[in-house]
N, C-alpha and C positions, 0 to 999 in steps of 0.2 A: 691481683685479673688480672689481666689486660689492661691498657687500657688503649686509645682511640688520642692520641697527639696532632693529629692533623688537622689544619686547618683546611675546610671546605668553606669553599663562598658562595659558587654558585648553588641553582637556582634547587635541582633537585636535593642538596647535602639539607636545605634551608625548609623545605616540606618534609624528607624526613628525619629532621629536627632529632638526630641521635636515636631513634625512638627503639633501636637491638642494638645500642654500641652504650659506651662508659662518655660519657659527657668528658669533653679536653676542657684541661685547667684554665686553659685562656677563655672558656666562658661562662664558670662560673661567676655569680654573683652575691651579693651580699644579702643577709634578710630581709632587711628590709625595703630593698628594693621588689624581692620578691611575694612578700608580706599582701601585696594587692590583692594575689589569687587566692589564700587561700580566707581571706576575708570575704573578698566578691564568691566564692562558691556557694556560701554561708549564707548570706546576705539577702534573702528571696523570700518571696510567698510561701513558701513553703515551709521554710524554715519558720517566718512567722508563724505560722498558722500551727505548726508544731508544737513553739512556744507559748501559745495560747493557751494550748489543749496541755499542756503543760501546767500550770498553774490554774486554770477551769478544771483538772482533777485532782490536785492537790490544795488546790488552794493556793492565794500568792505568798504569803510566806514559807509555805513549806515550797511549794515550786520554785522558788528562789532557789533554797534551798540545793532541790535537787537540782538545778543547775549548775549551781556551783559544784556541785558533786562530779557531777559531767562534766563540767569544765576541767579539775585537773582529772580526771582520769581523761578526759580527749589527749589533753595538751603532755599526757607520762603517755600515751603510749601511741600518739605523736612525734614525740620528742623519738621515742625508741627506732621506732617502723621507719622514720625520715632518716635518722642518722645510720641506717643501715644502710641503704640510699644515695645516701648523699656521702657516706664509702663509696661502696662500688659507680658507685655517680649513672646509677641508674635504673629506671622505672619500676617501681611495684614491687610488677609485671615481671620484667625481667629478672629483679634483683630474686626474685623465689626460685627463681631458675640455681642461688649456689647456696639460698639461704634457706633450707625448706622444706624444698620441692623436690629441687629435682630440674635437671633441662629437659626433657619434656614433661615430667611429673607439675612443673611450672601452669602448662596450661588448665589448673584444678582456681590457682589462684585468674589467671586470666574471666574463666565462668565466673568466678564470684564476683569479680570488679567489674566487668562486664555486665551483665547482672544490678548490677547495683547505680554506677554510674548511667548506663544508659535506663534503665526505670526510673530514675531521676531525668534525664533528658524528656523523657514522656511523658514524664506528671507537668514538668516545667513546661512544657510544647502547650498544654491541653488545657490549663490554668493564664495563660497569651489567648488561645483563642477563643474561651467562655469568656474571658475577660474582653474581649476584643467587641466581640456580639453583642453583649453587653449595651459597649458604649455606644455603639451606633443604635442599638437595635434589630439590628440583621436579625434573618432566622437563622438559626442550626437546619440549613439547608445542605444534600450532600456540595452543590458549586462553592458552599462560600467555605465550607473542608477543605478542599482541594483548596480551595485560592489560598485561605491563610496558614496552613501545616506548608504549599509549596514557596510561599514568601519565607519563611520560618529556617522551612529552612532550607530554602539556597543559604540566606543570607549563615546562616550556622557554618554551615562550609567552606562559605568566599572567605569569614570572618580565621577560621579554625587554619585554613589551607596552608598559613604558610610562616605556621610556627610558634616557639616562646613565644620573639618580638614582636608579634604585633597581638598576642591574644592577652601578654601583658600589659599592653599599652589602651587596649581598648577594655582590660578588667580595671585597669586604673582608673581610666575619666570614667565613666561609669559607676564605680563603687563610690569616688569620691559625691558622684554627685545624687547613686544612691542615699547615701548616711544625710545629705541635706534633705534632698527631702520626706526619707523619715523622718526624721522629725520636725519638718512641718506640718506636716500631717499629725503624728503623734500634738501637738499643738492645736487643730486642725478640731484632731476629736474631740481633747478633753475641752474647749470655747463650745462646741455646739451641744455636748453632752451638760445634762444634770449631773451626772456621774463624776466627784472629785478622786483626786488624788489619793485622801483619806479612806473613801468608797473599797474603793481598785487597791488600798493594803488592806483595809479591816477582810478580806472578801477571802472565806470560806466556804465547798457547801458542808451540807451538812454529814457528822457523822466520818469525817475520813479519819483513817487509819493507818497504818502501815502493807494495805493492797493497797488506796487510791493512791498512796505514794509511791512504792515499788513501780506499781505500776506508772506513772508520771515517769521513773527514770529510766523506766526500759520506750516510752515514749523515743527522748530525745536520747538513751543510747544508740542508737539507730543512723544518728547525723553525728556521733560525734567520734564511731567508729573510720564512717565514710568519709570524715574530713581526715582523720588520718591520714588514710588509703589515699586518698587528690591532692594530701600535703604529700607522703613521699613523693610525689611525683612531682612536684614540683622541687622538691628535698635534692632532686640529682643535682637540680646545680648550686646549691647553697656548695659556700668558700666551705665554709667549717663548722662542729662542730655546733659553735654559737648561734650563726645562723640558721639553723635549725631549727633551737629554741625559740626564734624570736617568731617562727615561721607557727612551732605545733602552741604554746603560749598565745601568741595574736592571734592564733584565728577563732582557739576553742574559747577568749574570752571575745570574743566578736560575733560568735555565734551561740551557746552556750548562755550568757551570762545579757550582751547587749540588744541584740536580739529577741531574747524570750523574752528582754524585759519589755521590751518596744510592743510589742507583739502582745503584750497583755497589755498596755497602759493603751493602744487602737484598740481592741476587738473587744477592752468591757465596757474602754468609755466609749469608742463607736456602736454597740447595739442598739440603746436609745435610739439614735440619731439612726440606722438602719431601721430598726422598729418603726421609723414613726416615716420616714419614706419609702416602704413597702404596705403602708399601709391606707398610706393616701390614693384615695380611688384618682386620682390622676395619674398613678405609677404606677397601675392594676393593672397593666399588660411586660410590664417589670415584675412584678410582682409574681403572675402567673410563669415565668419563664421558668425562673426558681425550686427546684423539688420541696413535696413537703404539704401535710395536707394544714398548719395554721403558719401564722409569722413567725412565731418561734423554730417551729422546720428547718423553716426559711433558710433561719440565720444563719444553724445551724450546719445547713447544707450552702450555705458563702463561705461561712469560715473555715472550711475545712477543704472545699471542691471547687469555691470562688469568687474566693478571696478577691483578685482585681476589682469584681466588680464588688464588691464590699469597701473598695477602698476607692474605687469611682462612683459610687453612694456618699463619700463623705467630703469628698473634694473636687468633686467634678472632670476637670482635663488633668489638672496636677495628679491627682491619685491615677488617669491613665498612665502617665508619664512614669510614676513611681512602679506602676507594675512594668513597665518593660527594661526601666532602669533597671532595678528588681531582676527580674528577670533575663534580661537578653547579655549582661557580663556571666551567670550565671551558667546557658545554655554551651556559651563559648568553649569555657571550660568544661563541662562536661562534656565536648565532642570531644576536644585536643583528647581528656585523656581517657576515654572512652577506647578513641585510637591507637593509644600506645598499647593497651586494653589488647584488641584484637588481632595491631603486627604480630604481640607475644603467644596469639592463642594458633593464629595459623601458623605465622615461625618456628612454635613449639610442637602442634599435629604430626604435619609435614614435613618441618626442614626450610618451608621459602615461603618468601613473603611478598606480595605484592604489589605494595610498599603502603604506607601512613594516607594517602589519596584517598586509595582503597576504600583505605578503610576509615576514615572521616565520611565519607559519603555508602558506606557502608551499617555507620552506626546510627545517622540518620536511621537509616529504614527500617531497623531495628526497634528504633525508637515510635516510627511512624504505625508499626505490628502494635507497638505493647500497649499505645490509643485505641484501634485500632477493637483491640483485647480486652478495653478500658481498665486499663487500671486504677483512675482516683477511684474505683471502686473498689480497691485494694488493700489502700496505702497503708492500712493501720498493719496488716500481714504482711504487706513487703516492710513498714520499716522494722519488725517485731525479726525476721529470718534474719533481713538486712544486719540489726545492730550485733547477729552470735555471728554469720559470716564471713564479717569483718574482723571481730574480734578475734576469736579464730585463728584468723589471717595472722592478723600484726601477731600477735600474741606467740605465733608461729616464727614467724621471722625472727623476732627479738628474742626467741630462746635461744634458735641455733647460730646467733653470730653473737649474743653479749657471755652465753652458758657454756652451750657442748664446743661452738671456740673461741670462745673468750675476748670479743671485740678485737677483733685481728680476722687480714683477710691472706697474709702472707702463708698459710699451710695448703690455699686450697691451690694444688696442681692437678688435678680431677675431679669433673665433678659427673654425680652419677648423674644417670636421663631416667630413676625415678625416687625418688628421694620416699621409702618405705614408707619409714618413721616419720614419713611430717603427715602426707597423705594420710594414715589410717587416726593417727593422733588431729589430724583438723575434719576430718569427715565423720568420725568420731564419736570426737566431744563434741560438731556442731548440731550430731540429728540426734544424741541425747539429750540439749539444750537444748533443739527444739520441743521435743515431744513432751518434755516438762513441762515445759513454757506453754506448745496449744493444748496442751491434758488440761491444764489449768491448776497444776499443783506448782504451778511460783510464776515469778514474772521476771522475772530473774534473770531468767534464758545466757544475756552476755553474760553473767559472771562467770556464773555457771562454766563456758566457753571460756572463759579466759582464765581463769585455773584447771580446771581440767586441761586443758589442750598443752602446753607447755608439759604440766608433769610425766602425762601421758607418752607424749615425745625424748620428754630429760632420758625414762625408765625406758623406751623403748633404745632406742641409738646405745643408750651403756648394757642395754643383753643380746637381746635375739635378734635386732635392726643392723645393727653398725652398719655402721659407711662402710658402701659396695655389696651390700649380702643382699641381696637376690632380682642383682642389675648389672646392666655395661654404667661404664664411666667414659670419659670424653676427654680432652685436652677443655680447661679449661675456656684458653682460647675461642677453643670450638663451641665450648657454652653456650655461651658472648655469641657468637658471629653466625648463625647457623643455616638465615641466611642464604651468606656470600658464599 
């Protein structure tokens, strides 16, 4: 594959941030320097809530086993797809032009990635909004919505515009701050609550079986697949395979084990504290602002749809800081990765891209539309479909690079506009997996996609749809720089 080796220090180059080009060798970095990105994007209130849901569903012991399985799964596919992007030097969606989907077919990858990352951008904006009005006792008026969402959107656009350098600085600072605050709030929750660590460890819902355990695994699989693709975007800046491993394994441990454990402790220990707060007549207005007919219903709502308010009840202004430290770093990373996906989408469909800055703005506009569409009410369906689509995309790219091309880019002289074998394998396996999961036949749709997609792809590629069948090809350099 061609490599962009020119140094372009001008402002336009900084903003574009190699969105549609291979990262030059002189801009490559160590895995430890990039690690704050994968750790930061996963240590959020959304993931804390998911972690708590995993252990509430399967019990603490089985929930942590599920978290460990997800960490192994996530780090494996994260290293695999990250390695492909590191070799290519391009973002995950641009890399899919060469491995799996074709130059024009990579629009499919961009749609999946944009659905994923802009969905999280919308979810986490909504959590910040609800937490903010809870903190200050404001009403959910149109004026407050416009004001808060406008400030948040402008902040993400400004912090994301100037490329990976600024993104990393913001992510590192807020990840460290967030880690410290998470620990503090964990101790606060335990100190204020009558629930002990022994009680949390012993917790198990009645009649836990295979269905509940696989349901818990399905909940966290969407996070694991999402982290793998986001990590791949940062892996394009990695120097070696070992650096990619640091990103993938370290991120998976933080997200699937550490954050799950913290979420479990905070939410289980904090439930009694929050229940007492809501039951206090002095807090009747705050209690009334949370959905649910009973205190138990309101706690369930807060833990999933308004965890910022949950943290505020536990530790006041400190909890408010936790909310913003956790969400802000992730929102910068989400906006950054979303702009890369949209840049590739425009370029793959039209052969032109208006620039990454435009895509940063467009990504935030799409997120605002998702909030308007009440994405918080659809979070479980969102995570279920997300796990299937991201897993299928990762598996496809890994199979093409490691199996079909045997880990080499040297044979890529021309690139298909549409890799029909990859498109059919990915969409077909995802559709079947989602149908089986949505119909209640299995909770493990992501696992079906993980196994089926590469099998179908390799079979099609070696039989009826070999390279070049049913499509035109272009030079590899043209495939990489369609917008130029």
